[in-house]
C-alpha positions in Angstrom: 13.1 -10.2 22.3 9.8 -9.4 20.4 10.0 -10.2 16.7 9.1 -7.4 14.4 5.9 -9.1 13.3 4.6 -9.1 16.9 5.7 -5.5 17.6 4.7 -2.0 16.5 3.3 -1.8 12.9 1.4 0.8 10.9 -0.5 0.3 7.7 -1.6 2.6 4.8 -4.3 2.2 2.2 -6.2 4.3 -0.3 -9.3 4.1 -2.4 -9.2 5.9 -5.8 -11.0 6.9 -9.0 -9.2 4.1 -10.9 -6.0 2.1 -11.3 -3.7 4.5 -13.2 -1.3 6.0 -10.7 -0.4 8.8 -13.1 -3.9 10.1 -13.8 -6.3 8.8 -11.2 -7.0 10.4 -7.8 -7.3 9.4 -4.2 -10.9 9.6 -2.8 -10.2 8.1 0.6 -7.2 7.0 2.7 -6.4 5.6 6.1 -3.4 5.0 8.4 -3.7 2.4 11.1 -1.2 2.2 13.9 -0.9 -0.7 16.3 1.7 -0.8 19.1 1.7 -4.6 19.4 -0.1 -7.6 18.2 -3.6 -7.8 19.7 -3.7 -4.2 20.9 -6.4 -1.7 19.9 -5.3 0.2 16.8 -5.4 3.9 16.3 -7.0 4.8 13.0 -6.8 8.0 11.0 -9.2 8.4 8.0 -9.5 10.9 5.2 -12.3 11.5 2.7 -11.3 13.5 -0.4 -13.3 15.5 -3.0 -10.9 14.7 -5.9 -12.2 17.5 -8.1 -12.7 15.2 -11.0 -15.5 12.8 -12.1 -15.7 9.5 -10.2 -16.3 6.7 -12.6 -19.2 4.4 -11.9 -16.8 1.4 -12.0 -14.8 2.9 -9.1 -17.9 3.6 -7.1 -19.0 0.0 -7.6 -15.7 -1.0 -5.9 -15.5 1.3 -2.9 -19.1 2.6 -2.7 -18.1 6.3 -2.7 -20.2 8.3 -5.1 -19.1 11.6 -6.7 -22.1 13.4 -5.0 -21.1 12.0 -1.6 -17.5 13.1 -2.0 -18.5 16.6 -3.2 -20.7 16.9 -0.1 -18.4 15.3 2.5 -14.9 15.2 1.1 -12.1 17.7 1.7 -10.0 19.4 -0.9 -7.0 17.3 -1.8 -4.1 19.7 -1.0 -4.5 19.8 2.8 -5.4 16.1 2.9 -2.3 15.1 1.0 -0.2 17.2 3.4 -1.8 15.4 6.4 -1.3 11.9 4.9 2.4 12.6 4.0 2.9 14.0 7.6 1.3 10.8 9.0 3.6 8.5 7.0 6.7 10.7 7.8 5.7 10.3 11.5 5.8 6.5 11.2 9.1 6.6 9.4 10.6 8.9 12.0 9.5 6.5 14.7 11.1 3.5 12.9 7.7 1.9 12.7 7.3 -0.5 9.7 4.5 0.5 7.3 2.4 -2.2 5.8 1.1 -1.4 2.3 -0.6 -4.0 0.2 0.8 -3.6 -3.4 2.9 -0.7 -2.2 3.9 0.6 -5.7 0.2 1.5 -6.3 -0.7 3.3 -3.1 2.6 5.0 -2.5 3.0 6.1 -6.1 -0.5 7.5 -6.4 0.1 9.5 -3.1 3.4 10.7 -4.6 1.6 11.9 -7.7 -1.1 13.6 -5.7 1.6 15.4 -3.7 3.2 16.6 -6.9 -0.2 17.7 -8.3 -1.5 19.5 -5.2 1.6 20.4 -3.1 4.3 20.9 -5.7 6.3 18.3 -3.6 6.9 14.6 -3.7 6.8 11.7 -1.2 10.5 11.5 -1.1 10.8 15.0 0.2 8.7 14.1 3.2 11.0 11.2 3.9 14.4 12.7 3.3 15.6 12.3 6.9 13.8 9.0 7.8 12.9 6.6 4.9 9.9 4.3 5.1 10.4 0.7 6.1 7.7 -0.9 4.0 6.2 -4.4 4.4 4.2 -5.5 1.4 2.1 -8.6 2.1 1.8 -9.4 -1.6 5.5 -9.4 -2.1 6.2 -11.3 1.1 3.6 -14.0 0.4 4.6 -14.4 -3.2 8.3 -14.9 -2.3 7.8 -17.1 0.7 5.1 -19.3 -0.8 5.9 -18.9 -4.5 4.6 -22.2 -5.7 1.1 -21.8 -4.3 -1.6 -21.6 -7.0 -4.3 -19.0 -7.1 -4.7 -15.3 -6.9 -3.1 -13.1 -4.2 -5.4 -10.2 -3.8 -6.0 -8.9 -0.2 -9.2 -10.9 0.0 -7.4 -14.0 -1.1 -4.5 -13.5 1.4 -7.0 -12.9 4.2 -8.7 -16.2 3.4 -5.5 -18.1 3.1 -4.0 -16.7 6.4 -7.3 -16.8 8.4 -7.6 -13.0 8.7 -11.0 -11.3 9.0 -11.8 -8.7 6.4 -14.9 -6.8 7.3 -15.9 -4.1 4.8 -13.4 -4.8 2.0 -12.5 -1.8 -0.1 -12.9 0.5 2.8 -9.4 2.1 3.3 -9.3 1.6 7.1 -10.6 -2.0 6.9 -8.2 -2.9 4.1 -5.2 -1.3 6.0 -6.1 -3.2 9.2 -6.5 -6.5 7.3 -3.2 -6.1 5.5 -1.4 -5.4 8.8 -2.9 -8.6 10.2 -1.9 -10.6 7.1 1.7 -9.4 7.6 1.7 -10.6 11.2 0.3 -13.9 10.0 3.0 -14.3 7.3 5.6 -13.5 9.9 4.3 -16.2 12.2 3.9 -18.8 9.5 7.4 -18.2 8.1 9.1 -17.3 11.4 12.1 -19.6 10.7 12.9 -17.6 7.6 11.9 -14.1 8.8 12.6 -13.7 12.6 16.3 -13.0 12.0 15.6 -10.3 9.5 15.1 -6.7 10.8 12.7 -4.4 8.9 15.4 -2.4 7.1 17.0 -5.5 5.7 13.5 -6.9 4.8 12.7 -3.7 3.0 15.8 -4.0 0.8 15.1 -7.7 0.1 11.5 -7.0 -0.9 12.8 -4.6 -3.6 14.8 -7.5 -5.0 12.0 -10.0 -4.7 9.5 -7.7 -6.3 11.8 -7.1 -9.3 12.2 -10.8 -9.8 8.4 -11.3 -9.5 7.9 -8.6 -12.1 10.4 -10.2 -14.5 8.5 -13.5 -14.1 5.2 -11.9 -14.8 6.6 -10.0 -17.8 7.9 -13.2 -19.2 4.4 -14.8 -18.7 2.8 -11.9 -20.5 5.2 -12.3 -23.4 4.5 -16.0 -23.7 0.8 -15.2 -23.7 1.1 -12.7 -26.5 0.2 -9.7 -24.3 1.9 -6.4 -24.6 1.2 -5.4 -21.0 4.3 -4.2 -19.2 5.2 -4.8 -15.5 7.1 -2.1 -13.6 9.8 -3.7 -11.4 10.2 -0.7 -9.2 9.3 -1.1 -5.5 8.0 0.4 -3.2 7.6 3.6 -5.3 7.6 3.9 -9.1 9.9 6.6 -10.5 8.4 9.8 -11.9 7.7 9.6 -15.7 10.1 11.6 -17.8 8.7 15.0 -19.0 7.3 14.9 -22.5 9.6 16.4 -25.1 
């Protein structure tokens, strides 16, 4: 029987105007679908005119200028609909979805759906929930004592995965998918008996523990930065009084 990490997987990634999921916007996104390891992936791409200024710092990361997005991007409302439909399709098919640092990409999509569609990501997934595989959470749990950073670039280097065109949504999604396959192979003895639904639930526990550890480290360092333990989607902020 084919193990989940050799079988069908999809991956999702975004590029944005910044790193605040509550206020920043999606400027590009991609969904990559691969029916089995080594097969040619199917790639869907979206380019978005966010309707807000694109900071120079964000452009320096992903290369998308405000002028380019105004000229070539689509309005957010139909794009968010299409992305949510694409993710719901993967969920309905039972195909695990790879999302590097899932609480960022899935939460910012949720906020965009609320902003432009008066909806939420959960509403699109009410009959078939996502089965998320987050390479950052998996790697940090399975190889917890390894020193060093764990960005996508770092994980690609560690697992021998090619990353051409970093910070392009499609390239990053494809690389994250391959990292998950590599993690599965390296830690097969610990992962091959776990099915994606069970692994999804375990990652929520692992991420919460990782968040507590990082929060404690911040406290010891005198930092007031907070770490959200929610995974793979952060809850909506309470309405202001």
